[in-house]
N, C-alpha and C positions, 0 to 999 in steps of 0.2 A: 165573784168568780163564776164563770159559766159551767165548766165541766171538768171533772177529775177522772182520769183513767186509772184503773188498777189492773195490772196484768203482768205477764212474764216479761222481764227485762232480758231480751235476747239480742245478741249481736248476729246479724245475718251475714252469712258467707255465701256469695252467689257464684255458682259454677255452671258452665255449659257442659252438657253430657249428651251422649247418643242414647238411643233406645236400649242398646245392649247393656249399658251400665245399670239401667233401671231393672232389667230382667235378671242380670247376673246377681244383683244385690237383693233380689226377691222383694222389691218395692212395688207398691200399688200406685200407679201414676196418678198424679193430681191430689194425693192425700198427704197427711203428715204422719210420720212414724216417730214414736218416742224411742230414744236409745238410752239405756240406763247404765251401760258399761262404757267408761271413758276409753278403754283400749279399743273397743269396737268402733267408737266414734273416730278416734285418731287414725285407725287403720283405713277407714273409708276416706277421711280427709287427705291422707297421704297420697291417694291415687287421683287427686283432682287438681285441675288448674284453676286457681281463684281469679275470678273476673273483678270482684268488687267486695269490700267489707263495709257494712253500714249498721248503725244502731237500728234494731228492729223490735219485733214483738207486735202481735196483731193490734192490740188496743193502743200501744204506743204510736204505731203508724197512723191510726185514726186521730189521735190527739195532736200529733204534729200537723196533720192536715187541717184540723180545726184551728190551730194556732195560725197557720198560714192564711186562713180565711178571716183572721182578725179577732178571734175569740180569746178571752183570758182563760188559760187552761193549766192543769197540773197533772202530774203522773206519779204513781207509787209503784215501784218495782224493785226487786232485790238483786243487787249485784255484789260482787266481792271487790275488795280494794286491790285490784290487779290491773294489768295493762288494758284488757278488754273492758273492765269495769270503768276505768277512767275515760276510755274512748266513748263508752256508752253515755256517761253523764255529760261529757262535752257536747256530744251529738244532740242531746235534748236541749241543753242550755242555749246552743247556737240557734235553735228554732223557737226561742222564747217560751219554752215549756218550763214551768216551775217544777223542779224535780224534788219531790218531798220524801227524800230518803237519805239517811246518813250512812254511807258505806263503811264497812270495816273488813278486816281480813277474815274470810270465811274458810271453813274446811273444804268446801267445793268451789271450783272456779266459776266465773261469770258464765251464764248460759249462752250457748251457741246454736244456731240453726243453719244447716247446709241447705241451700235452696238450689235444687238441681233443675236447670232449665233445658228441656229437650227441644229439638228443632221445630216442633209444632207450637212452641212458646208456652206449653203447659209447664207448670212447676210442681215438683215433688219435693217434699221437705223431710229432712231427718233432724230431729231436735234432741240435743243433749241439754237438759234443763239446768244442770249444775245447781248453783245456789238460787236461781230464779224460782225453782219449784219449792223452795223452803220458806217462802213468804208466810208469815204467821200473824196472829191478831195483834201482837206487840208492834208490828210494822205499820199498823193502821190506827191513826189517831182520830177518835170520834169527833173532836172539835173541828179538825180540819175538814172531815167529810161534810159536816153541817154547813160549812161556808160556801159550798158549791151548789148551784141549782140542780145539778144532776151528776151521778157517777156512771161510768161506763166500764163494764166488766167483760171478761172473755171466758168462754167455756173451757178453754185450755187449762185454766187455773185449777179445775177440778181433778187434774190428773195426778195430784199428790195429796197426802193426808192433811198436812197443816194448813194449806191455803183455804180449806173449807171454812175454818173458824174465822179467818181474815175476811172471807167473802161474806159470811153471815153478819159479822160485826159491821162491815161497810153497809150492807143492805139495811140493817136495823137503824142506822143513823142517817141514812140518806134522805134527801128531799124527794128525788126521783131516781129511778134505776133503769138503765138500759143495759142490755147484754147481747153479745154475739154468741151463737151456739158453736161457732168456730170450725167444726169439722165433723163429718159424718161418723167417723170412728169414735170421736169424742161423745157424740149423741148416743151411739149404741152402747158405750161403756156406762153412761150415767143417766140412762133414760128416765127412771123414776124421779131422780133428783131434778133433772131438767124440766120434766113435765110439771112438777110441783112449782118450780120457779116461774115458768111461763104462765101458769094458771093463776098463781097467788102472790108472787113477789115482784115481778118485773112490770114496769110501765111500758117499755118498748123492747121487743125481741127482734134481733136481726138474724136471718138464716138464709141459706140457699134452698132451692126446691127439694133437693135430695135429703138435706138435714131435717127439714120440716116434715117430709113424708115419712122418714124413719122415726121421728119423734112420736107420731100418732099412729104408726104401724099401718100405713095405707100405700097403695100404688096409684091412687086416683087423686089428682090435684084438686078436684072439686071438694073432696073431703077436707083438705087443708083450708079452703075458703070457708066452708061451713064451721070448722073448728075456730078459725079466726073471728068469725062473726059472733060466735057464742061467748067470746071473752069480752070483758069491758077493758080491753087493752089495745095497744097498737102493735101490729105484727108487720114487719117489713121483709119481703122475700125477693131475693134476686133469682132470675130464671135463665141466666145465660143468654142465648139467642132470642129468647122471648121477652127480654127486658126485665122489669121489676114491678112489684105490686105491693101496695100497702092496704091493710085491712084494719079498720077501726069501727067497732060495732057493725052497722050495716053499710058503712061507707067504704066502697072498694075503688081504689085509684090505681091505674096502670099507666106505664110508659114504655116506649120501645128502646132500641139501642142505637148508638151512633153508627152510621154506615161508613165504609171505606177508610177504616183506621189502619195505620201501619203498625200492627201489633208486634211488639218485641218480647214482652214478658208479662204474664198474667199475675205475677206476684203483687200483692197489695190491692188488687182490684176491689175485693170486698171491703177491705179496711178503708180505702179512700171513698168508696160508695157510702159507707156508714158515716164518714166524716162530713161529706156533703149533705147527706140527709139530716144529720144531727144539727149541723149549722143552720139549716132551714128551720128545723123544729124549734131550736132555742131562740131563733130570731123571728118567730111567728109567721113563717111562710105558710102558704096553703099546701095541702098534701101533694098536689102535682108539682108545685115548685120545689118541694123537698126532694121528690124523686128525680126531678130534672137536675138539681144541684148534685145529687149523688151520681147520676150518669155523667155529668160534666167532669167530676173529679176522677172517677174510675176510668173514663175514656182517656184522660191525660196520662195517668200513671202506666197504663198498659202499652203506651207507645214509647216507653223508655225502659232501661234495665233498673230494677230495684223498686222497692215499695214506698218510696217517698219522692215527692215532687221537688 
């Protein structure tokens, strides 16, 4: 088996909103806010018109992309045995993803993410993790981990206590480990942990420019390049309009962006970029070919609504 994703099993609820909705709800555009109170979440949801509901979660989106590219993939993520949990499992199975989790009735419902798309196509997320955030070491089977060439983790998993042990168990039994830093707020909350992971535990780190600069406390991107060169690891950084860059020892590879795209929704751009890049990596593509495959996948997904092709 090629790659196993471990992440938050979240059902995405996509809604179009105006700028005032973002301001009124004190949200920071383009970021993800965790909501811990079910009542607060339901209150926000009641004021929205739902465009689309789809199985989501950052790493799960990447894993689906890798499956669509012909790789044998699996996913571990916690859902409850409820309506959304059933939809989530069906969504993965329909994409030929081996879902390695036996759901049961949990105290908390299946996790949900409101994806608020403003007229500029930017997406702002509000996530109620529900039972997704309660994944623990018992949900991760060491023998299963060892069967895959690589595991792919998401920084979002560090937002609750129990997943940390699941994370560590997975890393300790994996052949290779890739991880996405997920979100700048996530990096700011867990900086010492993430820095340790990037330096000592991960084979591949995915991040955007802001996340990486926050991680090493700099405002100068040249410092990020020097940091990447100092590690014997692979760092892959997306830079918006400036394209993307991969750093492996002293080998620095860059590519640009696709021009003249009809952008509808930026949801999943990073997830599908990672899928394309990892497909290349797992199938022995060159560094530039990996970046180009990432660009191809992310360019496709942003021309539609939702984070899956």
